[in-house]
C-alpha positions in Angstrom: 23.3 -4.1 92.6 22.2 -3.3 96.1 22.4 -0.1 98.1 23.8 0.2 101.7 21.3 -1.2 104.2 19.5 -3.5 101.6 19.7 -7.3 101.6 20.6 -9.0 98.3 21.2 -12.5 96.9 24.7 -13.5 95.9 24.7 -14.7 92.2 27.5 -15.9 90.0 27.5 -15.3 86.3 27.6 -18.4 84.1 29.7 -18.1 81.0 30.1 -21.1 78.6 33.6 -21.8 77.5 35.2 -20.3 80.6 36.0 -23.1 83.1 35.8 -21.0 86.2 32.4 -19.6 85.2 30.7 -22.7 83.6 28.0 -24.6 85.4 27.3 -28.1 84.1 24.5 -28.7 86.5 23.5 -31.3 89.0 22.5 -35.0 88.4 18.9 -33.8 88.7 17.6 -31.7 85.9 14.9 -30.2 88.2 17.6 -29.2 90.8 19.6 -27.6 88.1 16.6 -25.5 86.8 16.1 -24.2 90.4 19.6 -22.9 90.6 19.8 -20.9 87.3 18.2 -17.5 86.7 18.0 -16.0 83.2 17.8 -12.3 82.1 19.0 -11.0 85.5 20.9 -7.9 84.5 20.4 -7.9 80.7 18.6 -10.0 78.2 20.4 -13.3 77.5 22.5 -13.5 80.6 22.3 -16.4 83.1 23.4 -16.6 86.7 23.9 -19.3 89.4 21.7 -18.7 92.5 24.0 -19.4 95.5 21.3 -19.2 98.1 23.5 -16.8 100.1 21.9 -13.5 101.2 24.1 -10.5 101.9 23.7 -7.2 103.6 25.7 -4.3 102.4 26.5 -1.3 104.6 28.9 1.6 104.6 31.7 1.8 107.1 33.0 5.1 105.9 32.2 7.6 103.1 34.4 5.6 100.6 34.3 2.1 102.0 31.4 -0.3 101.1 31.4 -3.7 102.9 29.2 -6.8 102.3 28.8 -9.5 104.8 27.0 -12.9 104.6 23.7 -12.6 106.4 21.9 -16.0 106.1 21.8 -19.0 103.8 18.4 -19.7 102.4 
């Protein structure tokens, strides 16, 4: 998680057995390895690295907004 004013990388959780959260990979095994990160938030989890950086900022005391900053 990021705080207001900090940049962060958008990741998507990979969950086997859930069609909307599975990631079968690319034709290239090396390209697939570059897009998966393990043990991101807790031991044993895995996430897809989107390559999208985000910047989060506060518009009001109760409203957090995230916008796409740049694709890396």
